[in-house]
DSSP file (Angstrom, degrees, kcal/mol; ACC not computed):
  #  RESIDUE AA STRUCTURE BP1 BP2  ACC     N-H-->O    O-->H-N    N-H-->O    O-->H-N    TCO  KAPPA ALPHA  PHI   PSI    X-CA   Y-CA   Z-CA
    1    1 A M              0   0    0      0, 0.0   156,-0.0     0, 0.0   155,-0.0   0.000 360.0 360.0 360.0 140.3  312.3   53.1  -94.2
    2    2 A S        -     0   0    0      1,-0.1     0, 0.0     3,-0.0     0, 0.0  -0.313 360.0-135.8 -66.5 150.2  311.6   51.8  -97.7
    3    3 A L        +     0   0    0      2,-0.1   141,-0.3   140,-0.0    -1,-0.1   0.328  65.5 122.7 -89.8  11.7  308.2   52.1  -99.3
    4    4 A S  S    S-     0   0    0      1,-0.1   139,-0.0   139,-0.1    -2,-0.0  -0.312  80.0 -91.0 -67.9 156.4  308.3   48.6 -100.6
    5    5 A V        -     0   0    0      1,-0.1    -1,-0.1   151,-0.0   145,-0.1  -0.572  46.8-131.5 -77.9 121.6  305.6   46.3  -99.5
    6    6 A P        -     0   0    0      0, 0.0     2,-0.2     0, 0.0    -1,-0.1  -0.273  14.0-132.2 -74.7 149.2  306.7   44.6  -96.2
    7    7 A T     >  -     0   0    0      1,-0.1     4,-2.3   145,-0.0     3,-0.3  -0.529  29.7-100.5 -88.1 163.3  306.4   40.8  -95.7
    8    8 A D  H  > S+     0   0    0      1,-0.2     4,-2.3     2,-0.2     5,-0.2   0.893 125.0  54.4 -50.9 -42.6  304.8   39.2  -92.6
    9    9 A A  H  > S+     0   0    0      2,-0.2     4,-2.2     1,-0.2    -1,-0.2   0.880 107.6  48.2 -62.3 -37.5  308.2   38.5  -91.4
   10   10 A E  H  > S+     0   0    0     -3,-0.3     4,-1.9     2,-0.2    -1,-0.2   0.886 111.9  49.5 -66.0 -40.1  309.3   42.1  -91.7
   11   11 A L  H  X S+     0   0    0     -4,-2.3     4,-2.2     2,-0.2    -2,-0.2   0.922 110.1  51.7 -67.3 -39.7  306.1   43.2  -89.9
   12   12 A K  H  X S+     0   0    0     -4,-2.3     4,-2.1     1,-0.2    -2,-0.2   0.920 108.6  53.2 -60.0 -47.0  306.8   40.6  -87.1
   13   13 A A  H  X S+     0   0    0     -4,-2.2     4,-1.5     1,-0.2    -1,-0.2   0.858 110.1  45.0 -61.5 -40.1  310.3   42.0  -86.8
   14   14 A L  H  X S+     0   0    0     -4,-1.9     4,-2.0     2,-0.2    -1,-0.2   0.908 111.7  52.8 -69.0 -37.9  309.2   45.5  -86.3
   15   15 A A  H  X S+     0   0    0     -4,-2.2     4,-2.1     1,-0.2    -2,-0.2   0.806 107.7  52.6 -64.7 -33.8  306.5   44.4  -83.9
   16   16 A E  H  X S+     0   0    0     -4,-2.1     4,-2.2     2,-0.2    -1,-0.2   0.851 108.8  49.3 -70.1 -35.9  309.3   42.6  -81.9
   17   17 A Q  H  X S+     0   0    0     -4,-1.5     4,-2.4     2,-0.2    -2,-0.2   0.906 110.4  50.8 -73.9 -36.6  311.4   45.8  -81.7
   18   18 A V  H  X S+     0   0    0     -4,-2.0     4,-2.7     2,-0.2     5,-0.2   0.940 110.1  50.9 -56.9 -48.1  308.2   47.7  -80.5
   19   19 A A  H  X S+     0   0    0     -4,-2.1     4,-2.5     1,-0.2     5,-0.2   0.907 111.5  47.0 -61.5 -45.1  307.7   45.1  -77.8
   20   20 A E  H  X S+     0   0    0     -4,-2.2     4,-2.4     1,-0.2    -1,-0.2   0.908 114.4  47.1 -65.6 -40.9  311.3   45.4  -76.7
   21   21 A G  H  X S+     0   0    0     -4,-2.4     4,-1.5     2,-0.2    -2,-0.2   0.892 113.5  46.4 -69.1 -37.7  311.2   49.1  -76.6
   22   22 A A  H  X>S+     0   0    0     -4,-2.7     5,-2.2     2,-0.2     4,-0.8   0.926 113.4  49.2 -66.9 -43.9  308.0   49.3  -74.8
   23   23 A L  H ><5S+     0   0    0     -4,-2.5     3,-1.1     1,-0.2    -2,-0.2   0.945 109.4  53.4 -64.6 -46.3  309.1   46.6  -72.2
   24   24 A Q  H 3<5S+     0   0    0     -4,-2.4    -1,-0.2     1,-0.3    -2,-0.2   0.872 118.2  35.3 -54.2 -39.1  312.4   48.5  -71.6
   25   25 A R  H 3<5S-     0   0    0     -4,-1.5    -1,-0.3    -5,-0.2    -2,-0.2   0.430 107.3-126.3 -96.0  -2.1  310.6   51.7  -70.9
   26   26 A R  T <<5 +     0   0    0     -3,-1.1     2,-0.4    -4,-0.8    -3,-0.2   0.930  59.8 144.6  49.0  52.6  307.7   50.0  -69.2
   27   27 A L      < -     0   0    0     -5,-2.2     2,-0.3    -6,-0.1    -1,-0.2  -0.927  45.3-134.8-123.2 143.3  305.2   51.7  -71.4
   28   28 A M        -     0   0    0     -2,-0.4    74,-2.4    72,-0.3    75,-2.1  -0.697  20.6-138.3 -95.9 154.1  301.9   50.2  -72.8
   29   29 A V  E     -ab  54 103A   0     24,-2.0    26,-3.2    -2,-0.3    27,-1.0  -0.836  17.0-171.9-107.4 143.3  301.0   50.8  -76.4
   30   30 A V  E     -ab  56 104A   0     73,-1.7    75,-1.5    -2,-0.3     2,-0.4  -0.992   7.3-154.1-134.4 143.7  297.5   51.7  -77.8
   31   31 A T  E     -ab  57 105A   0     25,-2.1    27,-2.5    -2,-0.3     2,-0.5  -0.935   9.3-166.3-118.6 144.2  296.4   51.8  -81.4
   32   32 A A  E     -ab  58 106A   0     73,-2.5    75,-2.0    -2,-0.4     2,-0.4  -0.947  25.8-175.0-126.3 109.3  293.7   53.8  -83.1
   33   33 A E  E     +ab  59 107A   0     25,-3.4    27,-3.2    -2,-0.5    75,-0.1  -0.805  28.2 153.5-116.6 140.5  293.0   52.5  -86.6
   34   34 A S  S >  S+     0   0    0     73,-1.0     3,-1.7    -2,-0.4    74,-0.2   0.427  82.2  26.0-117.3 -80.5  290.9   53.3  -89.5
   35   35 A C  T 3  S+     0   0    0     72,-0.3    73,-0.1     1,-0.3   116,-0.1   0.727 121.5  55.4 -66.5 -16.2  292.3   52.1  -93.0
   36   36 A T  T >  S-     0   0    0     71,-0.2     3,-2.6   118,-0.1    -1,-0.3   0.510  92.5-147.2 -92.9  -4.2  294.2   49.3  -91.4
   37   37 A G  T <  S-     0   0    0     -3,-1.7    22,-0.1     1,-0.3    -2,-0.1   0.762  71.3 -42.4  53.2  31.9  291.2   47.8  -89.7
   38   38 A G  T 3> S+     0   0    0     20,-0.2     4,-3.0     3,-0.0    -1,-0.3   0.392 100.5 127.7  97.4  -5.1  293.1   46.5  -86.7
   39   39 A W  H <> S+     0   0    0     -3,-2.6     4,-2.8     1,-0.2     5,-0.2   0.851  74.2  51.8 -58.1 -34.6  296.1   45.1  -88.6
   40   40 A I  H  > S+     0   0    0      1,-0.2     4,-2.1     2,-0.2    -1,-0.2   0.955 112.5  45.4 -71.8 -42.9  298.6   47.1  -86.3
   41   41 A A  H  > S+     0   0    0      1,-0.2     4,-2.6     2,-0.2     5,-0.2   0.916 113.4  50.6 -61.7 -40.6  297.0   45.8  -83.2
   42   42 A K  H  X S+     0   0    0     -4,-3.0     4,-1.3     2,-0.2    -2,-0.2   0.939 109.1  51.0 -57.3 -50.6  296.9   42.2  -84.8
   43   43 A T  H  < S+     0   0    0     -4,-2.8     4,-0.3     1,-0.2    -1,-0.2   0.870 114.4  43.9 -63.7 -34.2  300.6   42.4  -85.6
   44   44 A L  H >< S+     0   0    0     -4,-2.1     3,-1.0     1,-0.2    -1,-0.2   0.898 114.3  48.4 -74.0 -40.4  301.5   43.5  -82.1
   45   45 A T  H 3< S+     0   0    0     -4,-2.6     5,-0.2     1,-0.2    -1,-0.2   0.587  92.1  76.2 -82.0 -10.0  299.3   41.0  -80.4
   46   46 A D  T 3< S+     0   0    0     -4,-1.3    -1,-0.2    -5,-0.2    -2,-0.2   0.758  79.7  91.7 -66.7 -20.1  300.5   38.1  -82.5
   47   47 A L  S X  S-     0   0    0     -3,-1.0     3,-1.5    -4,-0.3     2,-0.1  -0.601  89.6-116.3 -76.0 130.0  303.5   38.3  -80.3
   48   48 A P  T 3  S+     0   0    0      0, 0.0    -2,-0.1     0, 0.0    -1,-0.1  -0.460 100.4  24.3 -69.1 142.5  303.3   36.0  -77.1
   49   49 A G  T >  S+     0   0    0     -2,-0.1     3,-2.0    -4,-0.1     4,-0.2   0.517  75.9 138.2  78.3  10.0  303.3   38.0  -73.9
   50   50 A S  G X>  +     0   0    0     -3,-1.5     4,-2.5     1,-0.3     3,-1.7   0.680  56.0  77.5 -56.3 -21.0  302.0   41.2  -75.6
   51   51 A S  G 34 S+     0   0    0      1,-0.3    -1,-0.3     2,-0.2    -6,-0.0   0.685  83.6  67.4 -66.4 -12.0  299.6   41.8  -72.6
   52   52 A A  G <4 S+     0   0    0     -3,-2.0    -1,-0.3     1,-0.1    -2,-0.2   0.691 122.7   8.9 -75.2 -19.2  302.7   43.1  -70.8
   53   53 A W  T <4 S+     0   0    0     -3,-1.7   -24,-2.0    -4,-0.2     2,-0.6   0.417 110.0  83.6-140.1  -9.6  303.0   46.1  -73.1
   54   54 A F  E  <  +a   29   0A   0     -4,-2.5   -24,-0.2   -26,-0.2    -1,-0.1  -0.924  44.1 173.0-107.6 117.1  299.9   46.3  -75.3
   55   55 A D  E     -     0   0A   0    -26,-3.2     2,-0.3    -2,-0.6   -25,-0.2   0.932  54.2 -28.8 -88.5 -52.5  296.9   48.0  -73.8
   56   56 A A  E     -a   30   0A   0    -27,-1.0   -25,-2.1     2,-0.0     2,-0.4  -0.993  38.9-146.4-165.8 155.9  294.2   48.4  -76.4
   57   57 A G  E     -a   31   0A   0     -2,-0.3     2,-0.5   -27,-0.2   -25,-0.2  -0.997  14.0-168.3-128.2 138.4  293.3   48.7  -80.0
   58   58 A V  E     -a   32   0A   0    -27,-2.5   -25,-3.4    -2,-0.4     2,-0.6  -0.979   7.3-157.8-131.4 132.1  290.4   50.6  -81.4
   59   59 A V  E     +a   33   0A   0     -2,-0.5     2,-0.5   -27,-0.2   -25,-0.2  -0.923  14.8 176.6-108.7 122.9  289.1   50.5  -85.0
   60   60 A T        +     0   0    0    -27,-3.2   -25,-0.1    -2,-0.6   -23,-0.0  -0.851  14.1 157.0-127.3  93.3  287.1   53.6  -86.0
   61   61 A Y        +     0   0    0     -2,-0.5    -1,-0.1   -27,-0.1     2,-0.1   0.891  59.9  59.7 -85.7 -38.7  285.9   53.6  -89.7
   62   62 A S  S  > S-     0   0    0      1,-0.1     4,-2.1   -28,-0.0     5,-0.1  -0.404  84.1-118.5 -94.1 169.1  282.9   56.0  -89.4
   63   63 A Y  H  > S+     0   0    0      1,-0.2     4,-2.2     2,-0.2     5,-0.2   0.947 115.6  56.4 -64.0 -47.6  282.8   59.6  -88.3
   64   64 A G  H  > S+     0   0    0      1,-0.2     4,-3.2     2,-0.2     5,-0.3   0.897 108.7  45.0 -43.8 -54.4  280.5   58.5  -85.5
   65   65 A A  H  >>S+     0   0    0      1,-0.2     4,-2.8     2,-0.2     5,-0.6   0.901 110.8  53.5 -65.6 -41.2  283.0   56.0  -84.1
   66   66 A K  H  X5S+     0   0    0     -4,-2.1     6,-1.9     1,-0.2     4,-1.0   0.881 115.3  42.0 -56.1 -40.8  285.8   58.4  -84.4
   67   67 A E  H  X5S+     0   0    0     -4,-2.2     4,-1.2     4,-0.2    -2,-0.2   0.932 120.8  40.0 -68.6 -54.6  283.8   61.0  -82.4
   68   68 A A  H  <5S+     0   0    0     -4,-3.2    -2,-0.2     1,-0.2    -3,-0.2   0.893 125.0  31.5 -65.3 -49.7  282.4   58.5  -79.8
   69   69 A L  H  <5S+     0   0    0     -4,-2.8    -3,-0.2    -5,-0.3    -1,-0.2   0.753 134.2  23.1 -91.9 -24.7  285.4   56.3  -79.1
   70   70 A L  H  <<S-     0   0    0     -4,-1.0    -3,-0.2    -5,-0.6    -2,-0.2   0.415  97.6-116.8-123.5   0.0  288.4   58.8  -79.7
   71   71 A G     <  +     0   0    0     -4,-1.2    -4,-0.2     1,-0.2     2,-0.2   0.700  46.8 170.5  77.7  12.2  286.9   62.2  -79.1
   72   72 A V        -     0   0    0     -6,-1.9    -1,-0.2    -7,-0.1    -2,-0.1  -0.476  39.2-115.1 -68.0 129.9  287.5   63.5  -82.5
   73   73 A N    >>  -     0   0    0     -2,-0.2     4,-1.7     1,-0.1     3,-1.6  -0.443  12.9-138.3 -69.8 124.5  285.6   66.9  -82.8
   74   74 A P  H 3> S+     0   0    0      0, 0.0     4,-2.4     0, 0.0     5,-0.2   0.807 104.9  59.5 -47.5 -33.2  282.8   66.7  -85.4
   75   75 A R  H 3> S+     0   0    0      2,-0.2     4,-2.4     1,-0.2     5,-0.2   0.834 102.5  52.4 -64.7 -33.0  283.8   70.1  -86.7
   76   76 A T  H <>>S+     0   0    0     -3,-1.6     4,-3.3     2,-0.2     5,-0.7   0.950 111.5  45.8 -65.7 -49.2  287.3   68.7  -87.5
   77   77 A L  H  X5S+     0   0    0     -4,-1.7     4,-1.4     1,-0.2    -2,-0.2   0.908 115.0  46.9 -63.3 -42.4  285.7   65.8  -89.5
   78   78 A E  H  <5S+     0   0    0     -4,-2.4    -1,-0.2    -5,-0.2    -2,-0.2   0.913 120.4  40.4 -63.7 -41.4  283.3   68.3  -91.3
   79   79 A R  H  <5S+     0   0    0     -4,-2.4    -2,-0.2    -5,-0.2    -3,-0.2   0.944 135.6  10.3 -74.6 -50.3  286.1   70.7  -92.1
   80   80 A T  H  <5S-     0   0    0     -4,-3.3    -3,-0.2    -5,-0.2    -2,-0.2   0.553  99.5-128.0-114.4 -13.5  289.0   68.6  -93.0
   81   81 A G     << -     0   0    0     -4,-1.4     6,-0.3    -5,-0.7    -1,-0.1  -0.012  38.1 -69.5  81.8 164.4  287.5   65.0  -93.4
   82   82 A A  S    S+     0   0    0      1,-0.2     2,-1.2    -5,-0.1    -1,-0.2   0.790 123.8  63.9 -65.2 -31.9  288.6   61.8  -91.9
   83   83 A V  S    S+     0   0    0     -3,-0.1     2,-0.3    -6,-0.1    -1,-0.2  -0.728  83.6 104.5 -99.1  85.3  291.8   61.5  -93.9
   84   84 A S  S  > S-     0   0    0     -2,-1.2     4,-2.6    42,-0.1     5,-0.2  -0.982  80.0-112.1-156.7 160.9  293.6   64.6  -92.6
   85   85 A E  H  > S+     0   0    0     -2,-0.3     4,-2.2     2,-0.2     5,-0.2   0.906 116.8  55.6 -67.9 -35.5  296.4   65.6  -90.3
   86   86 A E  H  > S+     0   0    0      1,-0.2     4,-2.3     2,-0.2     5,-0.2   0.944 110.4  44.9 -64.4 -44.7  293.9   67.2  -87.9
   87   87 A T  H  > S+     0   0    0     -6,-0.3     4,-2.2     1,-0.2    -1,-0.2   0.915 111.8  50.8 -66.6 -40.5  291.9   64.0  -87.6
   88   88 A A  H  X S+     0   0    0     -4,-2.6     4,-2.0     1,-0.2    -1,-0.2   0.878 111.4  48.6 -63.2 -32.5  294.9   61.9  -87.2
   89   89 A L  H  X S+     0   0    0     -4,-2.2     4,-2.0     2,-0.2    -2,-0.2   0.890 113.3  46.6 -66.2 -43.2  296.2   64.2  -84.4
   90   90 A E  H  X S+     0   0    0     -4,-2.3     4,-2.2    -5,-0.2    -2,-0.2   0.843 111.3  53.9 -68.3 -32.2  292.8   64.1  -82.6
   91   91 A M  H  X S+     0   0    0     -4,-2.2     4,-2.3     2,-0.2     5,-0.2   0.947 111.0  43.7 -68.4 -49.9  292.6   60.3  -83.0
   92   92 A V  H  X S+     0   0    0     -4,-2.0     4,-1.5     1,-0.2    -2,-0.2   0.880 115.2  48.2 -70.3 -36.4  296.0   59.7  -81.4
   93   93 A S  H  X S+     0   0    0     -4,-2.0     4,-2.2     2,-0.2    -1,-0.2   0.899 110.7  51.6 -64.5 -42.7  295.4   62.2  -78.5
   94   94 A G  H  X S+     0   0    0     -4,-2.2     4,-1.8     1,-0.2    -2,-0.2   0.876 107.5  53.0 -63.3 -37.4  292.0   60.7  -77.9
   95   95 A A  H  X S+     0   0    0     -4,-2.3     4,-1.0     1,-0.2     6,-0.3   0.889 111.6  45.2 -67.1 -37.1  293.5   57.2  -77.7
   96   96 A L  H  < S+     0   0    0     -4,-1.5     3,-0.3    -5,-0.2    -2,-0.2   0.904 113.3  51.0 -68.7 -39.2  296.0   58.3  -75.1
   97   97 A A  H  < S+     0   0    0     -4,-2.2    -2,-0.2     1,-0.2    -1,-0.2   0.849 114.8  42.4 -72.0 -29.8  293.3   60.2  -73.1
   98   98 A R  H  < S+     0   0    0     -4,-1.8     2,-0.3    -5,-0.2    -1,-0.2   0.626 115.0  48.1 -90.0 -11.9  291.0   57.1  -73.0
   99   99 A F  S  < S-     0   0    0     -4,-1.0   -69,-0.1    -3,-0.3   -43,-0.0  -0.808  80.9-118.7-128.5 160.6  293.5   54.4  -72.3
  100  100 A G        +     0   0    0     -2,-0.3   -72,-0.3   -71,-0.1    -4,-0.1   0.258  69.4 128.7 -85.2  11.0  296.3   53.9  -69.7
  101  101 A A        -     0   0    0     -6,-0.3   -72,-0.2     1,-0.1     3,-0.1  -0.197  54.2-149.7 -68.5 156.9  299.0   53.6  -72.4
  102  102 A G  S    S+     0   0    0    -74,-2.4    30,-3.1     1,-0.2     2,-0.4   0.620  83.9  36.6 -97.2 -20.0  302.2   55.6  -72.6
  103  103 A V  E     -bC  29 131A   0    -75,-2.1   -73,-1.7    28,-0.2     2,-0.3  -1.000  66.5-171.4-136.2 138.1  302.4   55.6  -76.3
  104  104 A A  E     -bC  30 130A   0     26,-2.6    26,-2.1    -2,-0.4     2,-0.3  -0.926   8.3-168.3-128.3 153.1  299.8   55.8  -79.1
  105  105 A V  E     -bC  31 129A   0    -75,-1.5   -73,-2.5    -2,-0.3     2,-0.4  -0.990   9.4-174.6-132.3 138.4  299.6   55.4  -82.9
  106  106 A A  E     -bC  32 128A   0     22,-2.5    22,-2.4    -2,-0.3     2,-0.3  -0.970   1.7-169.7-130.3 152.2  296.6   56.4  -85.1
  107  107 A V  E     +bC  33 127A   0    -75,-2.0   -73,-1.0    -2,-0.4     2,-0.3  -0.992  10.3 169.4-145.3 134.6  296.1   55.9  -88.7
  108  108 A T  E     + C   0 126A   0     18,-2.2    18,-2.8    -2,-0.3     2,-0.3  -0.990  24.7 116.1-141.2 132.7  293.6   57.2  -91.2
  109  109 A G  E     - C   0 125A   0     -2,-0.3     2,-0.6    16,-0.2    16,-0.3  -0.943  61.6 -81.4-171.6-171.4  293.7   56.9  -95.0
  110  110 A I        +     0   0    0     14,-2.2    13,-3.0    -2,-0.3    14,-0.3  -0.928  34.0 174.2-116.2 104.2  292.3   55.7  -98.2
  111  111 A A        +     0   0    0     -2,-0.6    39,-0.3     1,-0.2    40,-0.2   0.717  41.9 157.7 -84.6 -19.4  293.4   52.0  -98.9
  112  112 A G  S    S-     0   0    0      2,-0.4    -1,-0.2     1,-0.1     3,-0.1  -0.397  75.7-177.2  89.6-173.5  291.3   51.6 -102.0
  113  113 A P  S    S+     0   0    0      0, 0.0     3,-0.2     0, 0.0     9,-0.1  -0.963 105.9  11.4 -68.6 -20.4  290.5   50.5 -104.5
  114  114 A S  S    S+     0   0    0      1,-0.1    -2,-0.4     8,-0.0     3,-0.1  -0.367  94.6  71.7-102.4-173.4  287.8   53.2 -104.4
  115  115 A G        +     0   0    0      1,-0.3    -1,-0.1    -2,-0.1     5,-0.1   0.152  67.5 124.1  97.3 -21.8  287.3   56.2 -102.2
  116  116 A G        -     0   0    0     -3,-0.2    -1,-0.3     3,-0.0     2,-0.2  -0.321  36.6-169.3 -75.3 160.8  290.1   58.4 -103.6
  117  117 A T        -     0   0    0      3,-1.6     5,-0.1    -3,-0.1    -1,-0.0  -0.754  41.4 -96.4-130.4 177.5  289.8   61.8 -105.0
  118  118 A V  S    S+     0   0    0     -2,-0.2    -1,-0.1     1,-0.2    -2,-0.0   0.943 128.1  41.5 -60.9 -47.9  292.1   64.2 -106.9
  119  119 A E  S    S+     0   0    0      1,-0.3    -1,-0.2    -3,-0.0    -3,-0.0   0.896 132.1  24.2 -68.7 -40.7  293.0   65.9 -103.5
  120  120 A K  S    S-     0   0    0     -5,-0.1    -3,-1.6     4,-0.0    -1,-0.3  -0.694  83.3-171.8-131.7  84.9  293.3   62.6 -101.7
  121  121 A P    >   -     0   0    0      0, 0.0     3,-1.8     0, 0.0   -11,-0.2  -0.221  43.9 -72.3 -74.3 162.8  294.0   59.7 -104.0
  122  122 A V  T 3  S+     0   0    0      1,-0.3   -11,-0.2    -9,-0.1     3,-0.1  -0.309 123.8  40.1 -50.9 132.5  294.0   56.0 -103.0
  123  123 A G  T 3  S+     0   0    0    -13,-3.0    20,-2.6     1,-0.3     2,-0.6   0.308  78.0 134.2  98.8  -2.8  297.2   55.5 -100.9
  124  124 A T  E <   + D   0 142A   0     -3,-1.8   -14,-2.2   -14,-0.3     2,-0.4  -0.687  29.6 167.1 -74.2 118.4  296.9   58.7  -99.0
  125  125 A V  E     -CD 109 141A   0     16,-2.4    16,-3.2    -2,-0.6     2,-0.5  -0.996  26.3-156.8-140.3 131.9  297.5   58.0  -95.3
  126  126 A W  E     -CD 108 140A   0    -18,-2.8   -18,-2.2    -2,-0.4     2,-0.4  -0.935  13.5-170.8-105.4 131.8  298.1   60.1  -92.3
  127  127 A I  E     -CD 107 139A   0     12,-2.2    12,-3.1    -2,-0.5     2,-0.3  -0.955   2.1-171.7-118.9 136.9  299.8   58.5  -89.4
  128  128 A S  E     -CD 106 138A   0    -22,-2.4   -22,-2.5    -2,-0.4     2,-0.3  -0.966   3.2-169.4-129.8 148.3  300.2   60.2  -86.0
  129  129 A W  E     +CD 105 137A   0      8,-2.5     8,-2.1    -2,-0.3     2,-0.3  -0.968   5.3 177.7-133.3 150.8  302.1   59.3  -82.8
  130  130 A K  E     -C  104   0A   0    -26,-2.1   -26,-2.6    -2,-0.3     2,-0.4  -0.961  16.9-152.6-153.9 134.6  302.1   60.6  -79.3
  131  131 A R  E >   -C  103   0A   0      4,-0.4     3,-2.8    -2,-0.3   -28,-0.2  -0.893  44.8 -94.1-100.3 137.5  303.9   59.7  -76.1
  132  132 A R  T 3  S+     0   0    0    -30,-3.1     3,-0.1    -2,-0.4   -30,-0.0  -0.218 114.6  18.2 -48.5 130.7  302.1   60.6  -72.9
  133  133 A G  T 3  S+     0   0    0      1,-0.3    -1,-0.3    -3,-0.0     2,-0.1   0.339 115.8  89.2  88.4  -6.3  303.2   64.0  -71.7
  134  134 A G  S <  S-     0   0    0     -3,-2.8     2,-0.3     1,-0.1    -1,-0.3  -0.382  82.3 -87.0-110.7-171.0  304.6   64.8  -75.1
  135  135 A Y        -     0   0    0     -2,-0.1    -4,-0.4    -3,-0.1     2,-0.3  -0.769  36.2-118.4-102.0 146.2  303.2   66.4  -78.4
  136  136 A A        -     0   0    0     -2,-0.3     2,-0.4    -6,-0.2    -6,-0.2  -0.581  30.9-171.3 -77.2 143.3  301.4   64.6  -81.0
  137  137 A H  E     -D  129   0A   0     -8,-2.1    -8,-2.5    -2,-0.3     2,-0.3  -0.991   3.1-161.9-136.2 147.0  303.0   64.6  -84.5
  138  138 A A  E     -D  128   0A   0     -2,-0.4     2,-0.4   -10,-0.2   -10,-0.2  -0.954   3.5-160.4-131.7 152.1  301.7   63.4  -87.8
  139  139 A T  E     -D  127   0A   0    -12,-3.1   -12,-2.2    -2,-0.3     2,-0.4  -0.994  16.1-134.6-131.4 137.4  303.2   62.5  -91.2
  140  140 A L  E     -D  126   0A   0     -2,-0.4     2,-0.3   -14,-0.2   -14,-0.2  -0.755  24.3-171.9 -89.3 130.7  301.5   62.2  -94.6
  141  141 A F  E     -D  125   0A   0    -16,-3.2   -16,-2.4    -2,-0.4     2,-0.4  -0.901  19.2-160.2-119.8 150.4  302.3   59.1  -96.8
  142  142 A H  E     -D  124   0A   0     -2,-0.3     2,-0.2   -18,-0.2   -18,-0.2  -0.888  23.3-174.4-126.2 102.2  301.4   58.3 -100.3
  143  143 A F        -     0   0    0    -20,-2.6     2,-0.2    -2,-0.4     7,-0.1  -0.650  10.5-141.0 -99.0 151.6  301.7   54.5 -100.6
  144  144 A G        +     0   0    0   -141,-0.3     2,-0.2    -2,-0.2     9,-0.2  -0.596  50.6  47.3-105.3 172.1  301.3   52.6 -103.9
  145  145 A G  S    S-     0   0    0     -2,-0.2    -2,-0.0     4,-0.1     2,-0.0  -0.473  87.5 -35.9 103.5-170.7  299.8   49.4 -104.9
  146  146 A D  S  > S-     0   0    0     -2,-0.2     4,-2.6   -34,-0.1     5,-0.2  -0.176  74.0 -80.4 -82.9-177.2  296.6   47.6 -104.2
  147  147 A R  H  > S+     0   0    0      1,-0.2     4,-2.5     2,-0.2     5,-0.2   0.849 130.0  48.7 -57.1 -45.0  294.5   47.7 -101.0
  148  148 A E  H  > S+     0   0    0      2,-0.2     4,-3.1     1,-0.2    -1,-0.2   0.917 111.2  50.3 -62.1 -47.5  296.7   45.1  -99.3
  149  149 A A  H  > S+     0   0    0      2,-0.2     4,-2.8     1,-0.2     5,-0.3   0.927 110.4  48.2 -56.7 -51.0  299.9   46.8 -100.2
  150  150 A V  H  X S+     0   0    0     -4,-2.6     4,-2.5   -39,-0.3    -1,-0.2   0.934 114.1  46.9 -53.3 -50.3  298.7   50.2  -98.9
  151  151 A R  H  X S+     0   0    0     -4,-2.5     4,-2.6    -5,-0.2    -2,-0.2   0.916 112.3  50.4 -61.6 -43.2  297.6   48.6  -95.7
  152  152 A R  H  X S+     0   0    0     -4,-3.1     4,-1.8     1,-0.2    -2,-0.2   0.926 112.2  47.1 -57.2 -47.3  300.9   46.7  -95.3
  153  153 A Q  H  X S+     0   0    0     -4,-2.8     4,-2.9     1,-0.2     5,-0.2   0.906 110.5  53.0 -62.0 -45.6  303.0   49.8  -95.9
  154  154 A T  H  X S+     0   0    0     -4,-2.5     4,-2.7    -5,-0.3    -2,-0.2   0.895 108.2  48.7 -60.6 -41.1  300.9   51.7  -93.5
  155  155 A V  H  X S+     0   0    0     -4,-2.6     4,-2.2     2,-0.2    -1,-0.2   0.899 112.2  50.2 -64.5 -38.6  301.3   49.1  -90.7
  156  156 A A  H  X S+     0   0    0     -4,-1.8     4,-2.5     2,-0.2    -2,-0.2   0.927 113.2  45.5 -60.9 -49.8  305.1   49.1  -91.3
  157  157 A A  H  X S+     0   0    0     -4,-2.9     4,-2.3     1,-0.2    -2,-0.2   0.907 111.9  50.5 -63.2 -42.2  305.2   52.9  -91.2
  158  158 A A  H  X S+     0   0    0     -4,-2.7     4,-2.0    -5,-0.2    -1,-0.2   0.916 112.9  45.7 -67.3 -39.1  303.1   53.1  -88.1
  159  159 A L  H  X S+     0   0    0     -4,-2.2     4,-2.8     2,-0.2    -2,-0.2   0.894 111.7  53.8 -72.8 -35.1  305.3   50.5  -86.1
  160  160 A S  H  X S+     0   0    0     -4,-2.5     4,-2.5     1,-0.2    -1,-0.2   0.916 110.5  46.4 -56.7 -43.9  308.4   52.3  -87.3
  161  161 A G  H  X S+     0   0    0     -4,-2.3     4,-2.4     2,-0.2    -2,-0.2   0.830 107.8  55.6 -69.9 -34.3  307.1   55.4  -85.9
  162  162 A V  H  X S+     0   0    0     -4,-2.0     4,-3.1     2,-0.2     5,-0.3   0.966 107.4  51.4 -58.8 -54.3  306.1   53.8  -82.7
  163  163 A L  H  X S+     0   0    0     -4,-2.8     4,-2.5     1,-0.2    -2,-0.2   0.954 110.4  47.3 -48.3 -54.9  309.7   52.7  -82.3
  164  164 A R  H  X S+     0   0    0     -4,-2.5     4,-1.4     1,-0.2    -1,-0.2   0.889 110.0  52.7 -55.2 -38.9  311.0   56.1  -82.9
  165  165 A T  H  < S+     0   0    0     -4,-2.4     3,-0.3     1,-0.2    -1,-0.2   0.904 110.3  48.9 -69.5 -37.2  308.5   57.6  -80.4
  166  166 A L  H  < S+     0   0    0     -4,-3.1    -1,-0.2     1,-0.2    -2,-0.2   0.886 116.2  41.4 -61.8 -37.2  309.6   55.1  -77.8
  167  167 A T  H  <        0   0    0     -4,-2.5    -1,-0.2    -5,-0.3    -2,-0.2   0.601 360.0 360.0 -93.7  -3.9  313.3   55.7  -78.3
  168  168 A D     <        0   0    0     -4,-1.4    -1,-0.2    -3,-0.3    -2,-0.1   0.511 360.0 360.0 -75.6 360.0  313.1   59.6  -78.6
């Protein structure tokens, strides 16, 4: 997938592919979002009939929300921070554990314009995916641009990964 900033039409096309894949496999989708603030869930539920394949979306910005709503271990957050592979993996596993979905995606990152560090600059995003009964996996991305650009790229990468997870 290109790291260019996707348009609304491109995000809608990805969501339509996810919908088709989920419907074909009779699987529900759940999202666990931090830096995208629910944009992945919005993109999916903008499609008419999404209740047939979309189960839930959770937005967890704070450590407390990640712990309470997704079961992220406080020690993970203390040790690695919210923007880490470990946190992304715990978020996606927690989303599947708490909802009846068959596929989950979780995102955590730094959309900016502030909040970045030398180790984790603005545009650093971890995305994880998991299919019920399978193993969670996560990928690190470094997106460029302003806050909206980082978030749009994150939504596109997340949806592309959901599609791969559905078809694997």
